[in-house]
N, C-alpha and C positions, 0 to 999 in steps of 0.2 A: 470802237465797240470796246462796252465794259463786258471784262471778262469775270466770270461766275466764283466764287470762291474755292469751290474744287478744282477750278483751271489754275488759279492765280496761285496757290499752294501749289500744285504738282508741278506748276515751272517756279518756281522760287527751291522746293524740294530738292527736284531735279538742277539746278543751278547750284545748290550746296550743294549738291554729293557729289556733281562736277568738278566744281572746287575744291573742295575734299581729294576725291582722284587724284586732282590733276599735283594740288600740295603733298598731298600721299608721294606720288611718283617722283617729282623733283626732290622732295626730303629725302624719299631712299637712294636716289642715283647722287644725289649729295652726300648722303653718310658714305651708299660707296666707295666715292670719292678720296672721301675724306680716309677714308680705312684705307685705303689704297696708297696716298700722301702718308698714315702716317705709317706703314709698313716701309716707308720707303724713307723716311723721317728716321725709325729705326733701325734701319738696313745703313743710314749714314753713321748715326750713332755710334754703330757697332765697327766701322769701319776706324770712326777717331780712336776707339776707344782699344783697338788694335796695334793702332798706328802710336798711339801712348805707350800701348800694353810693349812694343818694340822698343820705342825711345826709350823705357824705363829700361829694358833690358842690356842695349847698348851702356846703359849709363852704369849701372851695377856692374857688370865687366870692364868699362872703362876704368871705373872707380879701383878695381880689386886690383887689375895692372895696373895700375899707379902705388897703389898700398905698396903689393909686392916689390918695384923695382926701388920704391923708397926705403926699404925696411929691409928688403929681404926677407920678412917674413911670410913662409906660406902659407899661414893660416888669410893674408888677404886677398890671396885667387880661391874662396872658395864661393862669391857669390861670385867669378867667374866659371867655375866650372859648373855651377846650379845654373848658370843662365845660358852657359856654352848648348842643351840638349833641348832646349825651349826656345831659342832662338827661332832657326830653322823653321819647327812646325808653324809658328807665328809666322813668317813669314810668307809661308804656303797658304795657312789661313788665311791673311790680306789677299791674298791671290784670286784665293776662290770668291772674296766677299766683290774685290771688283772687275770678277770676270766682264761687267758688262760693261763698263765705263774704258774705254779703250783708250785714254789719255792718261788715267789713271793705274789702265794694265800696265802702260809704262814705263810710266812711274815707279812701281812693283819692282819692274826688270832692270831700271837703274837701280835700285836699292837692293834689290839681290845682288846686284855685281859690287857695289861697294858693300854690303857687310861680305862677300866673300871674300875681296882685297883684304877687308880689317880684318876678319879672321886669318887668311891664313899670314898677316904680318904677323898676329900676336900666336899664330902656332910655331913661327917662322923664329921667334925669338926663344922658344925654350922657357928652360928654368935657369938661367944662366946671370941672373939679377946680381948675381951676389959681386960677382967680378968686374961690374959694371964699373968704369968712372963716372966721375960727374957729368963729363962730359957727353958720356956715349948714353945717360939716362935723359941728358938736356935735345939729343939727338934724336934720341926714340919717341921722347915724349913729342918732338915737335913733329916728325913724321906721322904719327901715331893721329896727335890731333887735327892734321890736314885729313886722314883717312875718314876722321870723325867727323870733321863738317862735313865732306862731303856729302855725307848718312845724313846727317842734319838735315843740310839743305832737302835733300828727295822727301825725309821726313815731313819738313817744314810745309815744301808743296806739297807733299798730298793734302797736310792739313788743312793747309787753304784753299786746298779745291772742295777739300767734303765743306766745307766751313761755306765756301758760298754757296757751294751746291745744297748744305742743307737750308743756308738761308731763302734761297732759291725757290726751296719745298716748302718751308716755313710759310711764305708768302704764298703762295699757292693755296697753302690748305688752311692761311688765313682766310684768303678771297674767297674759297669755297665757303669759309663758314661765315663768314660775313653776307654770299651770295645764299646761304642754306636760311641764314638769319633775318633776311628780306623775303625770300620766299616763305617762310611759314609766317613772316608778321604780316605781310601783305593778304597775303590763303588767310590767317587766323580773319584778318580787319575785312573782305569779304565776307565771309563765311559768317562773322560775325554782324555788320551789315544784312546779309539776305536773311539771318537767322531774327535780327531785330527787325528787319522789314515783313517777314512772317509772323512774328508775334503783334506785330503793329496791325497788320491784315484781321489777324483772329482779332484782339481784340477789339479792331474798331467794329467787327460786325457783332458780335458775340456781347461785348464791356463795355463799361462805361469810363470814361477817360480819368475817374481818380480810381476804377480798380486797375487798369492797363500801369497806372505811375504806382500801385501798390506791387503790380505783380515784376514791373519790372526791375523796382527797388528788391524783389527775393531773387531774381534772378543774378544780380550783380551780389546779392550779400552769399549765395549758392557758390557763384563765382569763384569769386575772393577765398569762400570754405575753399575751395576745391583747389586754389593755388595752393591754398593755407596747407593743404594733408599734398597737394602734390610736393611741396618742400619738404615735408614731415617726410615722406616717400620715398624723394632721392636721398634725404642724409642717411635716413634708413637703409636704402641701396648703396648708398658710398661707405658706409660703416661695413656692413658684408661684404661692398667689394674687399676694401682693406685690408678685411681680414682674414680671405679664403686670400688673395696675394701672402701675405705674409704666412699663410700653414700653409701654399703652393710648393710640393718640390721637396718636406721637411718629414722624414721618415722617422727618424728616432723621437719618442714617446717623450721625452723631458726635453726636447729640441722643442717639439712641439709644443706642447704646453709652454714653456718660455714664450712663442710667438704668441699663441692664443691670448694669455695675460698680458701681454707687451702690449697688444693691438686694442685688447679691449680698454684696457684700465686708460690709456691715449685717447681713445676715441671717444668713449664715455667720459672724460675729464673727470674721473675718478681717483685717489690718493692711494689707495692701495686695493690689491685683492690677495686670492689666492685660486691654486686648482686642484680641486682633489681628483684622485681617478680611483675607482672603488675597484679593489681585489678580490677578483671573486674567490679564489684560493682560501685567502682568509678571513673574509666577509668584512674587510674593514675597508673607511674613506682610508685614502694617501695622497697625505700633500707633497707635489710633485714641483709646484714651481708657486712663488710667490714674488710680490711685488710691495715693497715699501710698507712689510710686516715687521713685527720685532725677533731680532733670531731666537728669542726662548719660547717662539707658541709653541702647542702641542701639534705633531706631524701625523697623528690617526687620529679616524675615531670610529667606534663600531656604529653599524648602522641602529638609530633612536639614540646615539651618544650625544651628546651637544648639539648646537644648531644645526653642524651639517650633516650630520647623523639625523636629526629628525628632517631636515631637507630633503636627503636621499631619499626616505622614505613613501617619501608626495612625490606630486608629478606636478605640480603647478610652483612656479615662481612664489618664492617667502621671502616677504620684506618684513624687516623688525624696524619699527620706527623707535623713536626716544628710546633711545640703548641708557640703560644706568649708566651714571657716572662711575670710572673704574674700571668698566668692561673691558672695554678695550679704547688702547690711545695708540697712538699715531705721530711718530717724532722725525722730527729732521736735525739740520743745524742750526735752521734760522728760530728752529720753538717746535713743540710739543701740542697736540690736542688730542680730543675724546670723539667718537666719530659719532653723530647722530644718526645715525642708517645704517644696518646690514642688510644685504640682499643675498639671497640664496637662491642659484639655478640648479635644478636636478637636470642632467644630462639622463638621458632615457632611448634608446633604440633599439626595436622590437620590443618592446616590454622588458629591455635587459640594461638597466643602472648603468651607465658608462663612468661618471665623473657629478662635482658638485662644484660650481664654479661659484667663489665668494668674494662680497663685493664690497666696502667700507666707503663712505661717504661723510657731509657734513650736514649736506640735507636732502632734501626727499626726494625720491624721483623722478625724474620727469617722464611723462606718458612714453614720448617719442625714444626715450632710453630704454623703458622696459618694454615696448615693441620692438628693439631692436636685439634685445634680448631673447626675448620670444621665437623670435624670425630666426636667429642665430641659433638655437638649440640643439634641431636636428642637425645643421653641419655640423657644429663642432662634435657631438655625440659619431656622428659616420667618418669625422675626420682622426679621434681617438681608438674611435674600432678598428680602424682601418692601420692605425700604427703599430694599435695591440695585435693585430693579425701578422704587420710586419715582422714584428716581432717573437710572434708565435711560428710564422713561414721560416726565419733563421732557425732558431731552436729544432722546429724540427728539420729544416736539409740537417743540421749536424746529427740527430737523432741519424736519417737517412743513409749517413755517410757510414755513422756507425753498424748499420744494421745492413749495410752492402753486403759482407762476406755470406751473413745468412741467407741474403736474398739471393746470395747464387749458388746457396746451394737446393734454395726452394724454387730453383728455376724450371727446373724439371716439374715439376706439380704442378706450379702456376702454367704452365703449356697446358696441362692437360686442363687444370683448372680451365683456363682460357678458350680453348675446343668445347667443354663444356657448357662454356658463357656464351661462346660462339652458337651453337644449336639452340641456347634460351634465348637469346638475341632475335635468331629468326622465329623462335615463338611467338616471342613479344613482338616483331616487327610483325606477322602474322594479326596477332591481336588488335593491332594499333589500325592495322587496316581495315577488319573487322569495325573498330571504335568508329575507325574516323566516318566508315558507313554509315555508322546509326547516327554518329554526332549529324552527318547529315539530312540523314533522314530527320530527326528531332528540331532541327532549324526549318526547315518546310514547315512538317507540324507547327510549331511555333510559330510559324510567317500566315502562314492558313487560320490559327487562331488571331492574331495578331488584327488580320481581315478581317476574321467574322468581329469580332471587335469592335473594331471601327466600325462597320456595318450596323450591329448594335447600338450603339454610341449615335448612328445617324439617325436611325428608327427613332430611339427615345427622344434624338431634341426633336426630328418632326413630331412626334406625338404630342411635345409638352408647348411644341407650338400651333398644333392644329390644339390643341386646349384653352390657347390663349385665345386663339381666333375665333372658337365656339365663346367663351366666357366674353368677347369682346359681340358676339355676330347676338348674344340672348342681351345683354347690356341695350346694344341699339334697337332690338323686337321690342323691348320694355318702353325702349322713349316713346318710339314710332310706335304702339299702339297707344301707349296716353298721350303724345301729340295726335294721332290718326282719329281719338275718343274726343279729342276737343275739336279739332274740324269739322268731324260727324255732328256731334252735338249742337254747335254754333248754328249749322243752316236749320235745323232739327229746332232748335226753338224754338227760331221764327217763324217755323209751319205749323207747331201746334200751337204758340202762340194765337196768331193770326186766326188757326182752324176753330180754336175755342171761341175768340172773340166771336166770328161769326156764323158760329152753328149757337149762340146767343141771343142771337138777332135782337139787340139791344133797341139798332136802329127799324124793326120793323120793316124792313127793304127785301128779306129774301124769302122766298117762296119756301113751301113745304120741303122740294125736291132740294132745291139749293144748301138749305140746314143738315139735307141729309148725308149731301156730298162733303159739307164740312164736318161732317160727325164724320165720316168715311177716311179722310184726309186724317181727322186725329186719332180715329183706332190705327192706321197703318204708320203714321209715327210714330206711336206708342209701340207696336211692331216693331218696328224700325230699332228704336232703341232698348227694348228686347234683346235683342240679335246684338247691339253694339255690346251688351252686358254680359250675357253670353262671351262671346270674342273676350271679355275682359275679364272674368271670372275663371279662362281658358288659362290665358296667361299670366294671371296669379298662381294659378297652380302649378304651373312651368317651372315660376319662379322662385316656387315656395313661402307667398308673401299671404297664406291664408292663413286666419285665425281661426281656431278653435273653443270653442265652448262647453265640457261634457258637465252635465249634471244629471240628476237622476229624474227620468222621464218616463209619464206613464203611458204602458202601451194602448189604453183603453183609450187614451186624450188623442193616441197617435190613429187610431181605430177611426174615433168621429170625426176627427178633422179632414182624416184624407174619404171617409165616404161623406161625409156631409159636401164635400170638395164635387166627389165624381159621380154623387150620384143622379146630379142634373144633368150629368154628360150623357152615362147610359139610359136616360129615360129621352133624352132628344134624338139619340143615334139607334136608339133600340138595341138596349146589350145587354143584356144579365150580366151586373156585377154585386160582388160580395168581397167581405173585408172579412177572416176567420181568423180566427188567435188560437193554440194552443192552450189549455186553460192547464200544462203544467208549468205553464210561466210564472216568471215572477211578475208581480203587478209592475214592477218598474225594473226599468233599464238603466246604465252609466252612458250618455253619450251624448252627442251634437246634434238636439234632436234638430234644429233650423235644418240641418246637412241632410242628417237623414231624411226630412219630409223634403228637402229637395228632389234624391238621389228618388226613393220611389213615387215623387209625383213625374218624375221625368218618364219613369217607367211605365207610369199608366197611360200619361199621355199616350208615349209610342202604340201602346197597347190598344190603346182606343182606336188611334188611328189609323191601325194596319187591322183591326179585325171589323169585318161587315156587319151588317146589321144583321140581328138575330143571333151572333154569337156571345161568348162568355170570357169577360174580365175576372179572376178572382186572382184577390190577393193572401197566402195564407203566413201567417205567422206563426214560429215554430221552434223547438228546439230541437237545435241539432247535436250529435252524441261527442263528437270532436272530433270522431277516428275518421272523419271521409277526408279522403286525400286531397288536400289543398297545394296551392299551386307555390304559395309562398310556405317554406318549410319555420321561417322566424314566427309566423303568427301564434299566438298565445292563446292556445285552444285547453289549457289547463281546466278552467271551470265551463268547459262546454261552448258551443258557438247556437248564437240567434239567426236564424235562416227570416230574410223578406222573399217569398217568390211571388214573383208577378207573371199570372199565367192567362195566356189566351185564345181562341182559335181564330187567329187570322191568319193570312198569309203565307207565316213562317218564312224563314231564312234557308239559303243553300249554304251549305257544311263549308264549300269551297269561299262562300261570300263571310262566314260569321265573324273569323280573325279583322275582318277591314270596314267590320261597322263601327268597333271601339274606337278607329284613327279620325284622327280632327277634321272634322268636313269632307267625310268619307260615308256612302250609304250603301246598304248593297244594291239600290238599284242609280245608277249613277251615270242612266244616259237622259238624253236630254228630252225625252219623251213616256219619262217614269208618271206615274200615277198622282206619288205621293212627293210632298211637299218639305221643306225642310232645311236647316242648315248641314246637320250633318254635327251637331257641336254636343249634343244632348247627351250620348251615350260615352262620351269622350270626357263631357266635363265628371259624369256621374261613375264612369269606373275610379280615375282619380280620384274625386269623394272620399269613395268607399277606402281605396288603398288609403287615404289618411286616414280616415277612422277606422285604421288598422284591421280591415277586413281584406276579403277577397267580393268578385260577381262574377258567377257562372251563368253559359248562355247554352242552353240546349233547345234545338229547332231541328222543325220540320219539314220540309218547305210543301204548304201546303193544307198542313194540319195544327200550327201555329207555330210558339214561343213559349219559355219559360227561361226570365231571368229571376237567379237568385242571388239575392246578398246572404254575404259570412259575418258577424258581425262577433267581437266575444262579447259571454254574454258578464254582466253585472262590472264588468274591471277596465278600466280605463283605459285604452289603447294606446300602444306604445308607437304614440304618433311618430310619423317617418320625417325625416330629416327637413323634409322641404317647406312643414309646418314652421312659422317661424314667431314666437310669442310676443305679447303685446312690449313693447319697450317699457322700461322701469322708468318712470317720471325724475328719478329723482328721491333719494332716500330721504329727505326733509319734508315732499306731499304727500307720503306712508308713512310716515316714523309713527313705529308701537314702541310702544311704551308696558316694560313686564312688570305687573303688577306685585309680582314678589321684591322688584328694586324700589317699590313705592312706602316711604315708610310716613304714613298722615302727620299732619302737624299737629302738635298739640296744645299751641302757645295763644291757636282763639278758638273757642268754643263755636261751634257752629249747629248747623238744626239736621245733619247727614243721617243720624240714625231718627230721624222726628217725619219723616216728610212720608205725606198721605198720597194717594195715588189724586189725580186733578189739582192740586196746589202747584200753583207759579215757582219754578225755582231759579234762583240769579245764583252763577258763580262768580266769586269774586278769584281774582287772581292778583296779588298783590304781595310784592316782598314785604314791606314796612306791615308788623303787627298792628300797632295805633291809626292808620290809617286806614288799614283793614276793617277793623273796630269799628271806626267811623263808619264807614260808607255802608256796613252788614247792621250797624242798628238804624241807620235811615232805611235799606230796604227789607227792614222789620216794618217799619213803620207806612211802609207803604204795601205792606201784605204780602210780602215775599217771603218763601225759606230760604237760607241761604247757605251755599257751600263754600270755605275759604281754604286754599292754595296758598301757600310760600315761594314754590317753585314750579316754572314752568313745566317738568314732565307729569307733577303734580296736579296741576289745573288742565293738561292734556287726556291724564288720565279719567279728573272726574269727569270732561265735559260726554267722554267717551260713555265714564259709563251710567251716568243720571241726564243727560240729555237734556241741560239745563234751557229755562224759557230767554233769560241772557246773559251776557257775560259783559263783567267790569274787568278791564284786561288792562296793568303795567308793562311797560315798556323793558325796563331795566329788569331783567329777570333772572336768577340762578337756573345753570341748567340746560335752560331751553329758554333762548328771550323773546320776549313781544312780537318782533318782527315772524320770526319762527313760525313761531303758534297763531299767525294773524292768518299767516299762507296756507298752514295746518287745514287751520279751520276752511278757510275757501276751497280746496280740492279735497274734501271728506264731505262725500254725499249725504253722511248722517248727521253734520255740524252745518252743512251749507249754509241753511235757513236762519238760525240762528243767528241775531242781531249781538253786536259786539260795542262799546261803546270804550274808547281811549279815556282812562285820567291817566298821564304823564308827562315828562319835558321833555315830550317828543318833535319831532323836523313834523308842522305841517305839511311841508309839502309833498312826503313819503307819506303822511296818510290818507293824504287822501285820495291814494291810487294803491291802500291795498286791500280795500273793502271794510272797512269800518266805515261803521252807520254817523260815527259823531265821534271830537275828543275834544277833551279839556286838559287843559296845561297848568301843571299844580305851581301854586298852592290852589285849593279852590273853595270857592263859599258855600256858604248852605243852597243860595241861592242856584249855582251855577248845578247843585247837586238835583236839585228842587225839578230843574229844567232839562237835565238829562234824563231823570224816569221819568220825566213827563214823555217825551223822545221817544223811550223805549217802549216806555206803554203801547203810546199811539202804534209803532214799528210791530209787534206783541200782535194789537187790536188789526192792524191790517193784514195780516200772516192770514185769518183762517178766512177764507174763503165761502161763499156757500152757492150750494151746486142744486138742481133743480132736476131729479132723474124719472121721467117719463119711463117706468120700469116695464118688461116687455117678458118675454120667456127664456132672455140669454144674461141682463141685468140686474142678477139680484142682489139684494142687500149686503150679503155677506161678500162675495166676489168682488162687488166694488170697495168696500171698503176694506178686505184685504190687500186688495193693488194699493189702493192709495196710501196705506199705512206703509205697503213695500217701499214707495218713493220719498214718503215721509212727507206725505203735504198736509198743510193745515184747513181742511175743505172740512163744511159740515154739509153732508148732504142730504136732502130732502126728496122723498120720494114719494110719486104720484101717480096708482095705478090707473085713472082714469083725465080726462081732459076738464072734464067739471071741476077734480079736486089740485088739479096744476093751474088752473084761473084764480080759484081761490086764494091759492097758499101766494100767486104772486103779484094778489091786488094787496097782500099785507107784508110779502121781504122783500126788498131787492135783492137778485140775484144774481151772478157774475158768469152763469154760464148754466145752460139748459142740453143736456143729453137724452134723447128723446129713443130707443128700443123699438121701432118700427114692426120688427118681426118680417112675413113676407107678406103682408098685403098693402104693398106702395102707396096706393092710391088710398086705403084709410088712412093711413101714415099722413100723407099728404094733406087730409083733407084737417085730419087733428092739429098739427102742426096750425095749417092755416086758420082756423078758428083759433088756436091760442095767441097770433099773431094780431087778429082783430078784436077779441075780450080782453087783454092783457098786456101791459104795458112793456112791450120786449124788444122794441127795438132796436135799442141799443147792446142786448144781451147775444154774443155768441151763440151759435146753436150747431151742437152736433149731434147727427143721424148715426146709428147703429143698425145696421142691416145682416140679413142670418142668410144672405143668397145671391146671384148676380142680379143686375137687373138690366133692361134696354136702355141704348140710348135717350128715348123720350121722356121715362120717364125717371131718369138720369139730370134730366131737363128741367121735372117739375123739382124733384127734390132741394135742385140748387137752387133754385129761389124762394126757398125758403129756412136755407142752411147754409153754414158756413162749411164746415166739414162733414165727407159723408166716409162713413166706417164701412167695414163687409168683414163678415166672420170671417175668420181665418187664425189660425196658429200664431201670427201675430198681431192679429186685431185688436186685444186687451194692450197687448206694446204699446203700439198708435194711440189707444187712446189715452191711453196716459200723458203718448208727449204732444198730444192737442192740448188733451188742457193743460200739459203745464207753459204752452204757448201762450195759450188766451188767457192763463190766469199768473205768469210769474214773468213770460221774458224771458229765457232764459242765454245766458250767456257762452259762449266755449273757456271752458278754467274754471268752469264752478258759477253755479248762479248767486246774482247779486244779492248782497243783505236787502232785508226788508224796506230799508231806504230806497234801496236805489233802482226795487224791483219797479216800472212802469205797468201804469193800469191798464187792463185789455181795452181796446175801443174796438169798435168794429161802424162805428158808423162815418158814411161813407162822408159826411161833409165834412170831417176833418181831412180827405184829400183836396178839397175842393181849393185852388187858386193858391198851390203851396207849389213853390217851385224847386226844381227837381235835378240835378245837372246826372246824366244819362252817360257815361263813358264806356263805348265797346270804336277796336277796329272794324268789325261784320255791320255794314249797311244796314241787312237783312236784319240782323237784332236789333238797331236800332229802329230800324223805322219798327218794325211789331212792337218793341215795346213803346215807343213811342205813342204809337196810335193806340194803345191801351191806355197808357197813361194819361194819353190827351181826350180819351173817355171817360176818365174822372173826371175833368177839368182840372188838370195840371198846368200848369208853365215847364216845359219842358227844354231844358237847355241841351245840346250834347257837345259830346267831343271825344275824336278818333284814338287819342292814346291820353298817358296817363302824363308827358310834358302840355298839352292843349288843357287839357281837366286842369292844369294847378292855377293856366293863365287863364280860363274863366272862374276858377272862383274868385281870382285876383278883380277879376271885372264885374263879377254879381259878389261882391259880401251877401247879398240875401238868400243866397243859395241856402233851401232845407233841407235837405237829402241827398246821399249823392250811390247812385247806383255806380259800383266799381265793378268791371271787369278783367280779370287777371293778367291772362295772357297778351299781350298787345305789343306792337313792337314800339323801339326809340325809350321807351318807357313803361316797365308793365305796371300792373295793378301793385304788386307788393311796394315796389320802391317808390309809385304816387299815393298810396296811405302810410306811408312811413312820413313823406314830405309834407302830407295835408297836418300831420299829427304832432312833429317837430318843424320845421320852416315855418306853415303857415300860422302855427299853434294853436290851429283849428283842433281843438279836444273835445271840444261837446257836440260839435256837427257828426248825426247821424251818420254814417258810412256801411252800404251794403255790398260784400262782395257776391260778384257772378261768375261760375266759373263751374267748367265739365266736372264733374266726380269722380276722375279718370285714377285719380292717384293716393295711396295713403298717406295722408299728414298735409294735404290740401288745405283742410278746413284748419289746422292748426296755425298753418303757415299766415294763415288768413289774418286769423285773431290776434298769433304773433304781431305781424305787422302792424295793427290797431285797425282792424277791420271791430266795427258796431256787431255785425250779425254775418250770415253767411246763409246763400241757397243757390242748390246747384243748378244746372240746365241740363235738361230741359225746363225752363222757369215756369213752376205754377201759378200764373195770374193771380189765384185766388190768395193762394199762401203769398206771396209777397203785396198784395195789397195789405192783407194783416200786418205782418212785416212792419211797413211803408205805417200801417196807421199808431201801431204801438210804439213806434219809436217818434214822431209826427206828435202825437198825445203826453208827451212829455214837457 
C-alpha cells in the first residue's frame, strides 16, 4: 500500500522527533552522569591536594626541627611553629573528605596516630638542642626519620589509593563521554538520515532532480555555516567562562581589574591593554590595571579627553584603525613595535558609566573577538559595580561603627519611629491588599478584552475568507454564463439556420403551413436569443463590465424614436399612448442614449403588457428641481434633474410586492398560473443601468389603478459613473499617439504647397528625412497634378496627416522622433487615416512591410520608372476608393442626412439620388453602381414591386441591395423583401449606424484592427455563382451545427469538408490543399479554434487562406482574440446565413 505524502511526512517527522527526544534524553542522562563523575574527580583531587598539603606541612616541620638541631638557632623553628597549628585542622579536613571511603578513613586514622606520635616526639624534645652531642643528634634524627617514614607510608598509600580511584573515575568518565558521543553521533546520523529522507520525499513530490540537488547543496552549506557559527559561539562562550572564572571570588577592585585584563589580553591574544575605572566624584577615568603598557602612560582622563575619554561618552565599541606612527609603541626585551589598532570598550550598567577597556593590537579585530567584547561588557560592568559596591559597603560599615554611639542615643527616637512605621506599614498593607484586588480585577478585564479581540480577529478573518469566496463565486458565475452562452447559442444556431432554410422553401416542397411553422421556430429561437442576451447583460452589469458612451442627445429625437416604436403597439392593443416633453427643458441632454432608450423601452413594454385595452400609457419627460428626496445622497443634483415618467392605467402592483419586482428573475405574480409571462430580468437590468447612468428609479403604484415608473438623471451633466463601469482599455500609446501642435516646428528646407491648397485638389504628403530626395519626389508628384506637403520628421508627418487628410502618403522608414513603422501602425489604427493609401520608399525589410498595411514599397535607390509605377498604383487606389451608390430616396433617407453619415464614417462614396423607379432605371443604364439603397417607407407591396421592376429593367444582378423600412413587417412581407434584397434595416435609433455598417461591409470589407488599405480592400460581390463548386472546410465539434451549416452550404452547391476539432482541421488541410475557405468554431475540445488558426498561419504557412471564425458573442474581447490569432473575419452565433454568404463571397472573390 502506497502511503500518502502527508502520512509519510507525518511518520518521518514523528520518528525524527522520537529520535531527538531519545538522543536528548540519553544525552541528558549522560551529561548528568558526567557531572557526577566530574564532582567525584574533583573530590579526588581535593583529597590528593589535602594529602599533599599535610605532607608539605610535615616536611616543613621536619626541616625546621633538623635545622634547629644542627645549628641551635631558634629561627629555624619558625616553619615548625607556623605549621603546627595548621596540621591537625588539615588532618581533620582530610578525615571529612574521605568519610565515605572506609579504606581511606582507616588510612586517615593511621595517619592521625602516626602524626600524634611524631608530634609527641617533637614536643618531648623541647628546646634543648643546644646541649645535644653529635651522637644525640644522630639518634634523635634516626628516631624522627622512622616516625616520618611511617607517616609518609600512610600518605603515599592514601595518594596511591586516590590515584587509583581517580584513574577509575576518569576511565568511567571517558567511557561516559564516549557513550554520549556515540549516542549523539548515531542519533544525529539517524535524525540526519530521516531529515534527508523527508527532504527527498518532498523534493520527489514537488521538485525536479536538479532542484533537489541544489536544495541539498544549500542545506550542506547552511550546515557548514551553522557549524562555523557554533564553533565561533563555543569560542565565545569559552572566553566568557574563563573570564568569569578569573573574576570569581575576587572582591577587591584592583585585583578584579588585574584579573579582567589578564584574562582578556590572554584570550584575545592581544599584546597590551588597560582598564580605566570611572570615578564619579572626580568625573575622570582612572587607569587601574594595565598589561604591556609603557610606564609613563597617562593615568587619568576626563570624559571627552583623549580616546579613552571619547569612548566613555558613547555606548558603542570604538575601533581605531591605522593608528598614526609614534602614537603608541609596544616594547619587549626582544624588540618594540607600533600598534596598528586601538579598541575601546565602554562599560555601562543601567545608563551609568563604570569604566573603559583599552586594547592594542597589530592587526584588525576579528569579528569573533569583537563579539566576545560585546558579550562580556555587561558582565564586566556588573563585576566592577559589585566590587565598587563592596568597597562602599566596607566604608559604610566603618562609618556605621563610628555612628554607633550616636545611634544608641537615638534608639528611643527610633523606637517611636518604628511604632509609627509599623502603623503606616499596616496602612500600606491594607492599601496593598486593596491594590491587589484591583489588580486582579484589571487582570480579569484584560483577559476578557483579549478574548473579545480574538473573537473580533476570528470574525475579521472569516469576513476576509467570505469576501474571497464571493470573489471566486463571482468569477465562476461569469465563466459559467460565458460557457452557458456558448452551449445555448450552439444548438440555437442550428435551430435558426435550419428554420431559416425551411422558411425560404427553395425546393418548393413545403406547404404554407409548414413554412409558417418554420417562421414560428425561427421567431421562437430569436426570442430565446434575446433572453440569453438579457441574462448576459445582467451578468455584465453585476460584474461591472458595462461601457457607457455619453454624448449630447436630442430629446426630440428620443421622443420620435419612442413614439414611432410604440405607436404601432398602442394601435394593435387599443391603448391610448402619448409622449410629453416639458418645454422648459433644454433641447439636448448629456447621457448614453442607447442605455437610456433601453430603459425607457423596457418600462413602456411592461406598461403595454400590463395595461388592458382602452387604457392609457403616457411617457412624461420633465424637469425636476433637484430638491426631491432621493435615496442616494451622493447623486449630483446641483444643476437639477430630468425625469422620465412612464405612467399606465394597468393592473398595478401591491405595495408589499414593489421591492420584489426589481430583483432578478422575480415578478409581482410569481405563481405557475400567472396571466403575464416574462423572465423578470427587465426591471432588474433597467434599475442597474439607471444607477450606472448616475440616476435613480422610483415606483409609485396602486393595485387595480396603475403604476408610475420614474427615472431621475442629472440634467446636462455627465453623471458620476458608478465603480462598476469599466472604461475601454487603452490599446497602447502608440496606436493613439497624440501630437501637440505647439511642439511641431514646420520644416523650411523644402518649400511645399501647404498654403496654396484649394478645396477638391489632390494632396500628397511626403514624409522623408532626406530633403534632396523629398524634392525629387515632390517634383514628380507635382507633374502628376498633386499638391504636396513635405515633412522631415515622423511627428511632423503625423500632424500634417491629421490636419490636411491627404489623398496619399509617401513614407520613409528611418525617420527621427517617430519612425516609419510606428507611423504606419498609427495610420492603420486611426479611423480618420486608415483609408489613405501609403506607399513606402525605403531600404526596409520586404516581409515586414507586407504585414504592416502598406499598399506597396520601393527599395532605395529608385529610378524614374519606379516612381512612375508607384504613382500609377496610387492613382488607381484613389480612384478605386470612390464608390458609387444609388439611393432610391423616400421619407427618411434625405440627401443631407445620408451625406452627413458618410462624411462621419470617412467613406469615399458618390451617392446618386433617384425619386422614382424610372429615374433609377435610366441612371443605372449609364452608370455602374456598387450598392443600391432603397427607402420604401411603409408601403411594402409597392416597394417590392419597384425593386422587382428595377431588377427586370436594369443590370442589377451583381449589385447588393439594402432595404430601409420605417415599421415592422409581417413574416410573409419579409420573405418577399429578402427575395429582392440582401439586407433589410428597420427604422430605429440604431438603424442609420447599421446602414453605415452594412454599406461598409459591401463596399470595403473591414477587418478588425482597422480597414485595409485600398489595395487590399476586396471588391464586394453578391453573385451566388462565386460560391458554386468552391471547397470549404467546416470545423465544429457540435454535429447539429455541422449538419445545419453543411445543409446551407450544400444548397449553394459548395463542396463541404468537415472536421470536429482543430487537430482534425489541420489534417484535412494537409490532405486537401485545394480548400479555398475555412469556417472555424472557437470553443472545441483537444485543440480550440485560436490554436488551430495560429497553426494554419504559422505551421502550414497558409497566410492567404481565408479563415472566418464562428463563436458565441459571450464575452468582451473574443473578436479581438480571433483577429489576433490570425482569423480573416469574424461572425457570431447564431449565424445569419445571408451575412455568412456575403462574407464568403467577399473573401472568395479575391
